Every structure is written in structure tokens, then in C-alpha cells.
C-alpha positions in Angstrom: -23.7 -13.9 30.3 -21.0 -13.1 27.8 -19.8 -9.6 27.0 -19.8 -8.2 23.5 -16.0 -8.4 23.6 -16.0 -12.1 24.6 -18.5 -12.9 21.9 -16.3 -11.1 19.3 -13.1 -12.8 20.6 -14.7 -16.2 20.5 -15.9 -15.6 16.9 -12.4 -14.4 15.9 -10.8 -17.6 17.4 -13.3 -19.7 15.5 -12.4 -17.9 12.3 -8.7 -18.3 12.9 -9.2 -22.0 13.6 -10.5 -22.4 10.1 -7.5 -20.6 8.5 -5.0 -17.8 8.9 -6.2 -14.3 8.2 -4.6 -10.9 8.0 -5.4 -8.4 10.6 -7.5 -6.3 8.2 -9.4 -9.3 6.9 -10.2 -10.5 10.4 -11.3 -7.0 11.4 -13.6 -6.8 8.4 -15.0 -10.3 9.0 -15.9 -9.4 12.6 -17.4 -6.0 11.6 -19.6 -7.8 9.0 -21.0 -9.8 11.8 -22.1 -6.6 13.5 -19.6 -6.5 16.3 -19.0 -3.0 17.6 -15.9 -1.4 16.1 -14.3 -0.8 19.6 -14.8 -4.5 20.4 -13.2 -5.5 17.0 -10.2 -3.2 17.7 -9.8 -4.7 21.2 -10.0 -8.2 19.9 -7.4 -7.6 17.2 -5.1 -6.0 19.8 -5.5 -9.0 22.2 -4.9 -11.5 19.4 -1.8 -9.7 18.2 -0.5 -9.4 21.8 -1.0 -13.2 22.3 0.7 -14.0 19.0 -2.4 -15.5 17.4 -2.6 -12.8 14.8 0.7 -11.8 13.0 0.7 -10.2 9.6 4.4 -11.0 9.0 3.9 -14.7 9.6 0.7 -14.7 7.5 2.5 -13.0 4.6 5.3 -15.6 4.7 2.9 -18.6 4.8 0.7 -17.0 2.0 3.7 -16.2 -0.2 5.2 -19.7 0.2 1.9 -21.3 -0.6 1.2 -19.3 -3.7 4.8 -19.4 -5.0 5.3 -23.2 -4.5 1.9 -24.6 -5.2 0.3 -22.2 -7.7 3.4 -20.8 -9.4 2.4 -17.2 -8.8 4.9 -14.4 -9.5 6.3 -12.0 -7.0 4.1 -9.2 -8.4 0.9 -11.3 -8.2 1.7 -12.4 -4.6 2.4 -8.8 -3.6 -0.9 -7.7 -5.1 -2.9 -10.5 -3.3 -1.3 -9.6 0.0 -1.9 -5.9 -0.5 -5.6 -6.7 -1.2 -5.7 -8.4 2.2 -4.3 -5.4 3.9 -0.8 -6.5 4.7 1.8 -3.7 4.9 4.1 -3.2 2.0 7.3 -3.7 4.0 6.0 -7.0 5.4 5.0 -8.1 1.9 8.4 -7.3 0.4 10.2 -9.1 3.3 8.0 -12.2 3.0 8.4 -12.5 -0.7 12.2 -12.1 -0.5 12.4 -14.6 2.3 10.3 -17.2 0.5 12.0 -16.8 -2.9 15.4 -17.3 -1.2 14.3 -20.2 1.1 12.6 -22.1 -1.6 15.3 -21.3 -4.2 12.6 -20.0 -6.6 13.8 -18.7 -9.9 11.0 -16.6 -11.5 12.4 -17.3 -15.0 12.2 -21.1 -14.4 8.6 -20.7 -13.0 7.4 -18.8 -16.0 9.1 -21.3 -18.3 7.4 -24.3 -16.6 4.0 -22.7 -16.5 4.3 -21.7 -20.2 5.4 -25.1 -21.3 2.5 -26.8 -19.4 -0.1 -24.4 -20.9 1.4 -24.6 -24.4 0.7 -28.3 -24.6 -3.1 -27.5 -24.4 -2.7 -24.9 -27.1 -0.9 -27.0 -29.7 -3.9 -27.5 -32.0 -4.6 -23.8 -32.3 -3.3 -21.3 -34.9 0.0 -19.7 -34.0 -1.5 -16.2 -33.5 -4.1 -17.7 -31.1 -1.5 -19.6 -29.3 0.6 -16.5 -28.7 -2.4 -14.5 -27.5 -3.7 -17.1 -25.1 -0.3 -17.9 -23.7 0.6 -14.3 -23.2 -2.7 -13.7 -21.4 -2.3 -16.7 -19.2 1.2 -15.7 -18.1 0.2 -12.0 -17.7 -2.6 -13.0 -15.4 -0.2 -15.0 -13.3 1.6 -11.6 -12.8 4.9 -12.3 -14.5 6.9 -9.3 -15.8 5.9 -8.3 -19.4 9.4 -8.6 -20.7 9.8 -12.1 -19.4 6.4 -13.1 -20.7 7.1 -11.7 -24.2 10.5 -13.5 -24.3 9.0 -16.8 -23.2 6.1 -16.6 -25.6 8.3 -15.8 -28.5 10.7 -18.6 -27.7 7.9 -21.2 -27.4 5.9 -20.1 -30.4 8.8 -20.1 -32.9 8.2 -22.5 -35.7 
């Protein structure tokens, strides 16, 4: 017969096999499946001790994925990681590492995203183009000054 701890541990391993999770996300996931909180805490401790659960590594992988494949800004990545319960100092370190390792220039990222989006807005009125482009870039999390500058440059006629 399996103990409640073993059942929770096995469920956690199954969950991690499907994809990486932050410590807080995995804890919530286990708690939602009605595992006792003391078992959840023990499972998280055991996984962390064995190196199977590491918020710093998770933050780096998450930031790299979002920055390189989705073109997300520093601010948006930080917000997403904070929502997943990753500590602020780990988030800042991960984003700095990824931006340096991948040689990511946020200005170039916003420019590329804006140009791509602008092609789909060419048939619209200039005011509508500006509004939609600004909203698109703002939702990606780029700094307002950079967004304003980029939108103004692309929508000049």
C-alpha cells in the first residue's frame, strides 16, 4: 500500500515529466488534487533536494523560451514568472542571463514585432493603425517610450 507522501511524490514526478513547473505552481497543482499540505511540502522539499525542482533553472528556461520564440519583453517575462511564484531576484538574474547569452536587443525586438504587425494593418486608417500597433506592443510588455517611438516612426507618412 502506498503512503500519501508516495502518492503525492509520484503525481509530482508525472507532472514534471510533462513539463517544468515552478515550486509554487507544482505545490498548487498537488494541493488541487487534494494531497495534504504537509505531504505537498515534503514532496517539494524532496524534489528540490534531488535537483528535480529548481526555480532558478526554470526561470532561465522560461525566459529564454519567451524571449527567443515569442519576442516577449523583459517586463512581460518578469510578470509571467512572478505570476508563477518565482522569486524576484531569480527572475532578474534569469532575464539578465538570457538577454546577454542570446544577445537580445529589446529595441530590435520591438522593431521586428512592430514591422511584422504593421504589414497586417496597412489597409487601415492611420489613426487605427497607430492605436492597434500601440496596443499590440504594449501587451507584449515593451516600455511605453520605446513603443511610442516605434509607432511614430512606422506610422509616419
